[in-house]
C-alpha positions, 0 to 999 in steps of 0.5 A, a space after each residue: 087565513 084570508 081574514 076572519 069570516 063571521 056569520 050569525 050562529 045557528 044551532 046546527 052551524 058553526 061560524 065559518 073560519 073563526 077558530 082556525 086558518 082556512 086552507 090555501 085559496 085557489 091559485 091563479 092556475 086552478 082549473 088550468 090542469 095543464 099549467 104546472 106549479 113551480 117546483 119551489 112552491 110544491 108542498 104548500 097545499 096544506 099550509 094555512 094562508 094569510 093576509 099581509 102587508 109589508 112593514 119596512 122603513 124603505 116603504 117597500 120590499 123586494 119579492 124575490 124569485 128564490 128564497 135567498 136574499 141575493 136572489 133576483 127581484 121579480 117586483 117591489 111590493 109597496 107599503 099598504 099593498 095587501 097580499 096573500 102569504 104562506 109560511 112553513 114552520 122553521 122557514 124564515 122565507 114566505 111564499 107570497 102571492 100578490 093581487 096581480 097573481 105574481 108569486 115569489 119569496 119574502 123574508 118573514 121579518 118584513 111581513 106583518 098581518 093585514 086586517 080591516 074593520 070588515 074582519 070585526 064581527 057583525 052586530 049579532 053575528 058572534 058567539 060572544 054576544 050572549 056570554 059577554 051580555 051576561 058579564 054586562 057587556 055589549 060585545 058588538 059596541 065594545 069590540 067596535 070602540 076598542 077597534 077605534 082605540 077607546 081606552 075604557 072599551 079596550 080594558 073591557 074588551 081584553 078582560 071579557 071572557 068566553 068559554 069554548 067556541 066563544 072564547 076561541 072566537 074572541 081570541 081571533 077578534 083580539 088579534 084583529 083589534 090589536 092590528 087595527 089599533 096599532 103599536 102606539 095605542 097598544 103600547 099607551 094602553 098597556 103602559 097604563 095597566 098593572 104589571 100583573 095584566 101585562 104578564 098575563 097579556 104576554 103569556 096568553 095564547 091570544 098573544 101567541 096568535 097575534 104573531 102566529 105563524 111567526 115567532 111571538 117575541 120576534 113578531 112584536 119586536 118587529 111590528 109592535 116594538 114599543 108594546 114589546 118593551 112592556 110585554 117582554 122586558 127580558 128580551 131587550 137585547 133581542 129587540 135592540 138588534 132587531 131594530 138595528 137590522 130593520 133600519 139597516 137591513 145590510 148591516 152584517 154586524 147587527 144580524 151577527 149580534 142578533 144571532 148571538 142574542 138568540 144563541 144565548 137564549 138557546 134559540 139555535 135555529 134562529 141564531 143560525 138563520 141570523 148568523 147565516 144572514 151576517 155571513 151572507 152580507 160580509 163573508 169576512 165576518 169572523 165573529 159570525 163564523 165563530 158563533 155559528 160554529 158554537 151553535 152547530 157544536 151545541 146542536 151536536 154537529 161537530 164536523 160543521 162546527 169545527 169547519 165554521 170555527 177554523 174559517 173564523 180563525 182563517 179570517 182572524 187568528 189573533 183571537 184566543 177565544 176562537 181557539 178556546 172553542 175550537 179545542 172544546 169542540 174538538 173534544 166533543 168531536 172525539 179529537 183530543 190531540 186537535 183540542 190540545 193544539 188549539 188549547 196551546 195556541 190559545 194559551 200563547 195568545 192569551 196567558 192571562 186566561 191560562 186557568 180557563 184554557 187549561 181546563 180544555 188542555 187538561 181534558 185534551 190530555 186526559 182523553 188523549 191517554 196522557 194521564 200524567 200530564 192531564 193530572 198534573 194540570 188538574 192538581 196545579 189548577 184545582 182551586 184556582 179561579 177563572 179570570 172573572 172569578 165567576 167559578 173555580 177550575 174545579 167547577 168548570 171541569 166537573 161541568 165539562 165532564 158532565 156535558 161531555 158524558 151527556 154527548 156520549 164522550 167518556 174516558 175510563 179515567 174521568 172517575 179518577 179525576 173527578 175523585 181527585 178534584 172533589 177530595 179535600 186533601 192533596 194527592 201526595 203521589 200526584 206529579 209535581 205542579 208546573 
């Protein structure tokens, strides 16, 4: 999308480039049939193209030769210098082309959409003119005033409605206006609106369009942080760590905690991207390896998960939580003996968390066909509460069973243990508690 183009509507002709991004524009090499396209840029022919500028506290961003934070620098892109970029879905690196024709790669967190007042619809050149007029609004005048940050105009602008092509066009114009007025003005306007208005704003397709092709909450957190606090109050943790990484882009811990926040919201791919970056910055960040292993485990990539958690243990073998999660992962990976070993080590390191750890230990014995040992632990701890008293041993085991079964990990004796845990009477034939 190289900006928005508007033309006066005609009966047999639609406005150009108002409802969808344009395809990638001609490259400097177009027309030079013998000039090869660099291999790393192949596959972008059908990817929409946008205009952007950098948004970075340093006032510049490095354009890199490859999609890596440690790749060689081609040039520095300064603040206020517009460029064209393309972004593939699930790729955190964007293909960037400068005015000079120089191309390279830039991390998506550093790019903000770029618009000028020329991207606003001209007078009499919008599908919205007629529909707005029927609502008592002069669309051209209100749009121009809204783009200057006028509060009354902004309220009219964001509440005027359009159907079909007019509605689609208006959403794109809203995107332009939001970028023209910036975060301070938008946040001040939103702060003066009722909660219902903000909730409708944040859940609208227009709000997603503001960020597209980036993630909505991430984009607002990076480039409209004050507005994000009002629009997405439940994502404060992610915004906080976004701010940390933006202020200190070499802070491994910040990227790690951001990755963990994404993981807790089940944004697995984004979590991995931030944890990868944390490890790149600090190869000794055991916490990042641990959580990357947890993400991989939840994605069903058990061998890779085990490797990551084992690396965390190699770097810091004193934390019981690493062994607890290693034990869980080994159960899903079909290696109960390894799960038993990890659980026993966790017990040694943190006896105060015995109830939690013994859920893994008992499950390990069960899957390793050591039924009597497993049964004894299940009975001994059946009604015990976890250290934080959030739930009981029984509830945790039953939840573990459900997750294991959903992952295809089953054992014929699981039915017996479920019956034992859910029965109200003590099994008189059980092995003595230890």
